[in-house]
C-alpha positions as CSV (number, residue, x, y, z in Angstrom):
1,X,17.1,-0.1,-2.3
2,X,19.8,1.5,-0.2
3,X,18.6,3.1,3.1
4,X,21.2,5.6,4.4
5,X,22.0,9.0,5.7
6,X,23.1,11.5,3.0
7,X,24.4,15.0,3.0
8,X,23.3,16.8,-0.1
9,X,24.1,20.3,-1.4
10,X,21.7,21.9,-3.9
11,X,23.3,23.4,-7.0
12,X,21.5,25.3,-9.7
13,X,19.7,22.3,-11.2
14,X,20.9,19.2,-9.3
15,X,22.0,18.1,-5.9
16,X,25.6,17.1,-5.2
17,X,26.1,14.2,-2.8
18,X,28.8,15.2,-0.3
19,X,28.6,12.4,2.2
20,X,26.7,9.1,2.7
21,X,26.4,6.4,5.3
22,X,24.6,3.2,4.6
23,X,22.1,2.0,7.3
24,X,20.8,-1.0,5.4
25,X,21.4,-2.1,1.8
26,X,18.6,-4.7,1.8
27,X,20.8,-7.3,0.1
28,X,18.1,-10.0,0.8
29,X,15.8,-8.4,-1.7
30,X,18.3,-8.8,-4.6
31,X,18.4,-12.6,-4.5
32,X,14.6,-13.1,-5.0
33,X,12.8,-11.8,-8.1
34,X,9.5,-11.6,-6.3
35,X,10.9,-9.5,-3.4
36,X,12.9,-7.3,-5.8
37,X,9.8,-6.6,-7.9
38,X,7.6,-5.8,-4.8
39,X,10.3,-3.5,-3.4
40,X,10.5,-1.7,-6.8
41,X,6.7,-1.4,-6.8
42,X,6.9,0.3,-3.3
43,X,9.5,2.7,-4.6
44,X,7.4,3.4,-7.7
45,X,4.3,4.0,-5.5
46,X,6.3,6.6,-3.4
47,X,7.4,8.3,-6.6
48,X,3.9,8.4,-8.0
49,X,2.1,9.7,-4.9
50,X,4.6,12.2,-3.6
51,X,5.6,15.6,-5.0
52,X,9.3,16.5,-5.3
53,X,10.7,17.8,-2.1
54,X,7.5,16.9,-0.2
55,X,8.1,15.4,3.3
56,X,5.9,12.7,4.8
57,X,7.5,11.1,7.9
58,X,4.6,8.7,8.5
59,X,4.9,7.3,5.0
60,X,8.7,7.1,5.2
61,X,8.4,5.1,8.4
62,X,5.9,2.7,6.9
63,X,8.0,2.4,3.7
64,X,11.1,1.5,5.7
65,X,9.2,-0.9,7.9
66,X,7.8,-2.6,4.8
67,X,11.2,-3.0,3.2
68,X,12.6,-4.5,6.5
69,X,9.7,-7.0,6.6
70,X,10.0,-7.8,2.9
71,X,13.7,-8.5,3.5
72,X,12.7,-11.3,5.9
73,X,10.6,-14.3,5.0
74,X,8.3,-13.9,8.0
75,X,5.2,-12.6,6.2
76,X,3.1,-13.2,3.2
77,X,4.5,-10.7,0.6
78,X,1.1,-9.9,-0.9
79,X,-0.5,-9.1,2.4
80,X,2.4,-7.0,3.3
81,X,2.1,-5.0,0.1
82,X,-1.6,-4.6,0.4
83,X,-1.1,-3.3,4.0
84,X,1.5,-0.8,2.7
85,X,-0.9,0.3,-0.1
86,X,-3.6,1.1,2.5
87,X,-1.1,3.0,4.7
88,X,0.0,5.0,1.5
89,X,-3.7,5.8,0.8
90,X,-4.1,7.0,4.4
91,X,-0.9,9.1,4.2
92,X,-2.0,10.8,1.0
93,X,-5.6,11.6,1.8
94,X,-7.4,8.6,0.3
95,X,-8.0,6.7,3.6
96,X,-10.8,4.1,3.5
97,X,-13.4,4.2,6.2
98,X,-14.5,0.8,7.4
99,X,-16.1,1.7,10.7
100,X,-19.0,4.0,9.5
101,X,-21.1,4.1,6.5
102,X,-19.6,6.7,4.2
103,X,-23.1,7.8,3.1
104,X,-25.1,8.1,6.3
105,X,-22.5,7.9,9.0
106,X,-24.1,5.0,10.8
107,X,-21.6,2.6,12.5
108,X,-21.1,-0.7,10.6
109,X,-19.3,-3.8,11.7
110,X,-19.1,-5.4,8.2
111,X,-20.3,-4.7,4.7
112,X,-20.5,-6.3,1.3
113,X,-20.1,-3.0,-0.6
114,X,-17.3,-0.5,-0.9
115,X,-18.0,2.9,-2.3
116,X,-15.0,3.9,-4.4
117,X,-16.1,7.5,-4.9
118,X,-16.6,8.0,-1.1
119,X,-13.7,5.7,0.0
120,X,-15.4,3.4,2.4
121,X,-18.1,0.9,3.4
122,X,-21.8,1.3,2.8
123,X,-24.5,0.0,5.2
124,X,-27.4,-2.1,4.1
125,X,-29.9,0.8,4.2
126,X,-28.0,3.1,1.8
127,X,-27.9,2.9,-2.0
128,X,-25.1,0.9,-3.6
129,X,-23.7,3.0,-6.4
130,X,-20.2,4.2,-7.6
131,X,-18.5,1.2,-6.0
132,X,-18.2,-2.5,-6.0
133,X,-19.6,-5.5,-4.2
134,X,-17.1,-7.5,-2.2
135,X,-17.2,-10.5,0.1
136,X,-17.5,-9.8,3.8
137,X,-14.2,-11.7,4.3
138,X,-12.5,-9.2,2.0
139,X,-14.1,-6.2,3.8
140,X,-13.1,-7.5,7.2
141,X,-9.6,-8.2,5.9
142,X,-9.2,-4.7,4.5
143,X,-10.4,-3.3,7.8
144,X,-7.8,-5.4,9.7
145,X,-5.0,-4.5,7.3
146,X,-5.9,-0.8,7.5
147,X,-5.8,-0.7,11.3
148,X,-3.0,-3.2,12.1
149,X,0.7,-2.3,12.1
150,X,2.5,-4.2,9.3
151,X,4.6,-6.3,11.7
152,X,1.4,-7.8,13.1
153,X,-0.3,-8.9,9.9
154,X,1.2,-12.4,10.2
155,X,-2.0,-13.2,12.1
156,X,-4.1,-12.9,9.0
157,X,-4.5,-16.0,6.8
158,X,-6.5,-15.4,3.6
159,X,-7.6,-17.5,0.7
160,X,-6.4,-16.7,-2.8
161,X,-9.8,-15.4,-3.8
162,X,-9.9,-12.9,-0.9
163,X,-6.4,-11.8,-1.8
164,X,-7.4,-11.2,-5.4
165,X,-10.5,-9.1,-4.2
166,X,-8.3,-7.0,-2.0
167,X,-5.7,-6.5,-4.8
168,X,-8.5,-5.5,-7.2
169,X,-9.8,-2.8,-4.8
170,X,-6.4,-1.3,-3.9
171,X,-5.2,-1.4,-7.5
172,X,-8.3,0.4,-8.7
173,X,-8.1,3.1,-6.1
174,X,-4.4,3.7,-6.7
175,X,-4.8,3.7,-10.5
176,X,-7.6,6.1,-10.5
177,X,-6.4,8.6,-7.9
178,X,-2.7,9.1,-8.7
179,X,-1.1,10.7,-11.8
180,X,0.0,7.5,-13.3
181,X,-0.4,3.8,-12.9
182,X,2.4,1.7,-11.3
183,X,4.0,-0.7,-13.8
184,X,6.2,-2.8,-11.6
185,X,3.5,-5.3,-10.6
186,X,2.5,-5.9,-14.2
187,X,5.9,-7.4,-14.7
188,X,5.5,-9.7,-11.7
189,X,2.1,-10.9,-12.8
190,X,3.5,-11.6,-16.3
191,X,6.4,-13.6,-14.8
192,X,4.0,-15.6,-12.6
193,X,1.8,-16.6,-15.5
């Protein structure tokens, strides 16, 4: 959890750290098990979705922003993590489309069905298959989280049921589209029970 500038030299098999300067050590995350678990989850997601030596400046910026916000107590942790998950999906090619029907292309304002094979909302006229029914509140919340910068999501206040729906959707998409499933949140869910 240490954000810094490092000078590395590549050897035959490994890199050698020559110089380092700490920008932020995120000490606030270490004193809270929930924050620590969420930040570990973020690191695990980055590890799962990125190839070695792959560069993605957008995702790096979102990751650091999320860690800074998680280090404060200004936002709901779960909403912050769901927002990051949506940004991660966007950065890695699995962006969800909430503005147009993913089957016919017709503009939609809200929907009660999300196509998981086509990554987006489905209008009332199109067939509902290969996806899941969700509440309109969850759909609209996903749309808001997908479009809004993470530092502005404090405006959103959701019920526990809607949060669970959103988690179910992002968890399913992440688990089924990346090489392996993240394990960090399973520990947090176990601790909470």
